[in-house]
N, C-alpha and C positions, 0 to 999 in steps of 0.2 A: 642139670648140667649146662643147658643152654643159657640159663640165667647167670650162672657163674662165669661162663665165657664172655657173655655180653658185659657184665660188670667189670671183668678184668680188662676187656678191650676199651671200655669207657674210661677206666682209671688210667690206662696207658695213654689214651688220647689227651686226657686232661694234663698229665705230666709233661707230655710233649708240647702242648700249647703253652704251658707255663714256662718252659725253657726258652721260648721265643722272645721273652721280654728283655730287651737290651739295656734298660735303665735300672735293673735290679729292684724294681718296685715289687714288693712281695704281697701286699694286702691292700684292701680297700682304702685304709687310712693313708697309705703311701701315695695314693693317687689324688688325694684331696688338695685343692689349691685354695688358699685363703689370703686375701690382701686387705689391709686397712691403710687408708692414706688421707692426706690433705692435699688438695689441688687448688691452684690459683691460676686465673686466666688473665690475658692481656686485655686492655680496655677496647671496647667496640660499642658504638652508638651510646656513649655515656654510661655504659654498664661495665662493672669490674666484678666478675664472679669469684667466689671462694667456696669450695665444697669440702665436705667430709664424706668419704666414700668407703664402701665395703664390698668386696667380691668374694663369693663362695662358689667354687667350681670343682670339676672332676676331670682328670686326664683320662680320656677314653682310649687314646693311643699315647705312646711315650712322649711325643712332641706336641700334641694338640689337646686343647682342653676347652670346655664350655663352662660358662659361669653365670650366676645370677648377680646382678649389679643393683646396689641401692646407694643413694646419695642424698644428702641434704645440702641444698644450694642457698647461699647467702649472696645476693646480687646487690652491690652498692651502686646506686644511681646518682648521677649528678646532672639533672635536667633543669633547665631554666633557673639556674642559680640555687636550686634547692637540693640539698643532700638528703637522700632517703635510701631505703633499701627494700628489696623484695625477696621473699623466701619461697622455696619450692622443695618438695620431697619427690624424688624421681625413683622409679623402679624400672628395671629392664634386664637385659642380658647381653652376652657377647661371646666371642670366640677368641682364643689366643693360640699362637703357634711359637714354639721355642726354636729359634734359628741356631743359637749357639749355647752350649752348656758344658761347663767343666766343674771342678771341685769348688771354685771360688766365685764364679760369675755365670750369669745367664742373660741372654738377650731375647726378649719376646716381642712379637708383633701382635697387637691387640686391637680389636674392633668392638665397639659397644653401642647399643641403641637403648635409650630409656625415655620414659615419658612421665610427666608430672601426675601425681595422684593426690586425692583428697582436696582440701580447700586451699590450694596454693595461690599465693599472691602473683606468682609468675608462672603461668601455664605454658609449657613448652614441650617439644620433642627434641632430644639431644642425640647427635650422632658424633662419635668420637673414634678417631683412628690414630694410633700412636705406637711408640716404641718404649718398652719398659726394660730397664737394666736392673737386675737383681744381683746384689753383691753380699757375700758373707759365707762363712763356713758353718756347717751344721744345719739343722732344720730351719732356724730363724734367719731370714735374709732382709736386708734393707733394699727398698725399691726406690728407684729414681726414674721418672718417666717424662717424656716429652710427647705431646700429641696435638693434633688439630681438632678443634671442636666446632660444630655448627649446631646452634640451638635455634630451632624454628619457634618463634614466640607466637602464642595465641592470646596474648594479653594486650588490650588497647593501651597505647602510650609507651610500650616497651618494644623496641625493634628486635629483629632477629640478631643473634650473636654469631660472629665468626672470629676465631682467634686461636692463638697458641695457648696450651694448657701445660702447666708444669706440676708434677706430682712427687711428693715425698711420702714414704710409708714403710711398713713392715709387712712381711708375708712369710708363708711356709709353702 
């Protein structure tokens, strides 16, 4: 009898906790955050970066989420009259907070930290803070972002990067 009462109390507590969800997210997959995008940065120290990036995360509360960040960086250099490029693959993570959300649009503040991995031409640590606008109906949304990025370079001949980054992409 005690086990039955305990299970009944536990079931009622779980039902009450589920009712506290204001965003109507019902299951694990409703809380998943996925973003795929292309970003371009303004020039700094003769470097013009272009990235392909992907974020996969989880909303642990209705307005805040954590994510794993991966990107491939293509940096176009124009030093000493020579045009060349440097590549890097970065892995890291970040946090996001949704300030505004309705049926059509959402505005997120996001912070990301990543570092180069493997045999990268441009070894760096990247810090990014920006605003992401998500527009669209249904699960698939278009992303437009503006951010400030600092990339601390650890490669001789390539200076650290500070500049604005602009992102276009899709996400759920």
